[in-house]
C-alpha positions in Angstrom: 0.0 0.0 0.0 2.9 2.4 0.8 4.4 1.7 -2.7 1.1 2.5 -4.3 0.8 5.8 -2.4 4.3 6.8 -3.3 3.7 6.0 -7.0 0.5 8.1 -6.9 2.3 10.9 -5.1 5.1 10.9 -7.7 2.7 10.8 -10.6 0.7 13.7 -9.1 3.8 15.7 -8.6 4.9 15.1 -12.1 1.5 16.2 -13.4 1.5 19.5 -11.5 3.4 22.4 -13.0 6.2 23.9 -11.0 6.2 27.5 -9.8 8.7 28.5 -12.5 6.4 27.0 -15.2 3.4 28.8 -13.8 5.3 32.1 -13.8 6.4 31.5 -17.4 2.9 30.6 -18.4 1.5 33.8 -16.8 4.2 35.9 -18.5 3.4 34.4 -21.9 -0.4 35.0 -21.3 0.4 38.6 -20.4 2.4 39.1 -23.6 -0.3 37.5 -25.7 -3.0 39.8 -24.2 -0.8 42.8 -24.9 -0.3 41.7 -28.5 -4.0 41.1 -29.0 -5.2 44.4 -27.4 -2.2 46.5 -28.7 -2.5 48.6 -25.5 0.0 48.0 -22.7 -1.6 50.6 -20.3 -5.1 49.1 -20.7 -3.8 45.7 -19.7 -1.8 46.9 -16.7 -4.7 49.1 -15.5 -6.9 46.1 -15.6 -4.4 44.0 -13.7 -4.2 46.6 -10.9 -8.0 47.3 -10.8 -10.2 46.6 -7.8 -11.9 43.8 -9.8 -8.6 42.0 -10.3 -7.8 42.3 -6.6 -11.2 40.9 -5.7 -10.6 38.1 -8.2 -7.3 37.3 -6.5 -8.9 37.2 -3.1 -11.6 34.8 -4.3 -9.0 32.5 -5.9 -6.9 32.5 -2.7 -9.9 31.7 -0.5 -10.9 28.9 -2.9 -7.4 27.6 -2.8 -7.4 27.5 1.1 -10.7 25.7 1.1 -9.5 23.0 -1.3 -6.2 22.7 0.7 -8.0 22.3 4.0 -10.4 19.7 2.5 -7.4 17.6 1.3 -5.7 18.0 4.7 -8.9 16.9 6.5 -9.1 13.8 4.3 -5.5 12.9 5.1 -6.2 13.3 8.8 -9.2 11.0 8.6 -7.2 8.3 6.7 -4.4 8.5 9.3 -7.0 8.3 12.2 -8.5 5.2 10.6 -5.0 3.6 10.4 -4.3 4.4 14.0 -7.7 2.9 15.0 -6.9 -0.3 13.1 -3.4 -0.5 14.6 -4.9 -0.1 18.1 -7.6 -2.7 17.5 -4.9 -5.2 16.3 -2.8 -4.4 19.4 -5.7 -5.0 21.7 -6.6 -8.3 20.0 -3.0 -9.4 20.3 -2.9 -8.5 24.0 -6.1 -10.4 24.6 -4.7 -13.5 22.9 -1.5 -13.3 24.9 -3.5 -12.8 28.2 -5.8 -15.8 27.3 -2.7 -17.9 26.6 -1.1 -16.9 30.0 -4.4 -17.7 31.8 -4.4 -21.1 30.2 -0.9 -21.8 31.3 -1.4 -20.7 34.9 -1.9 -23.6 37.2 -5.6 -24.1 38.1 -6.4 -24.1 41.9 -8.3 -27.3 41.5 -5.5 -29.2 39.7 -4.5 -32.1 42.0 -0.9 -32.3 40.7 -0.2 -28.8 41.7 -1.8 -29.0 45.2 -0.2 -32.2 46.2 3.2 -31.4 44.7 3.3 -34.7 42.7 4.5 -33.0 39.5 8.3 -32.7 39.2 9.9 -29.3 39.2 11.4 -30.2 35.8 7.9 -30.8 34.2 6.6 -27.5 35.7 9.7 -25.7 34.3 9.0 -27.2 30.9 5.4 -26.2 31.0 6.4 -22.6 31.9 8.9 -22.5 29.0 6.3 -23.9 26.7 3.8 -21.3 27.9 6.3 -18.5 27.5 7.2 -19.7 24.0 3.5 -19.6 23.0 3.0 -16.1 24.4 6.2 -14.9 22.6 4.9 -16.4 19.3 1.6 -14.6 19.7 3.4 -11.3 20.4 6.0 -11.8 17.6 3.3 -12.6 15.0 1.5 -9.4 16.0 -1.6 -11.4 17.0 -2.2 -12.7 13.5 -3.1 -16.3 14.3 
């Protein structure tokens, strides 16, 4: 999934023009407008008119709205990833706890209360239990 995201990000960056390209495009458009109208002062007076300023403000506000929408979407995606990771962690912890509870000696077990089991077999059971818990934790709870 990370590879796909990086590919999309690279392709999106390649599609978007750079700042220098935008400036060059605007300069070319300015020159074309001057050539068409044949009046430099008319074009510059329009560029510095209140209408042009209002248009720039509207474009800037629109840009901020689009940018904040993209940012909100990214935050929601990241929040969903964190929730999923937390749920996986909780499930893994529950499995490990269940395994530990299964390994603990039961109070009603006659071999534990009378002491008939050898210390070696108890030690082997403990190692086996610890190994199973480690396997659960290492696998990330994906069993």
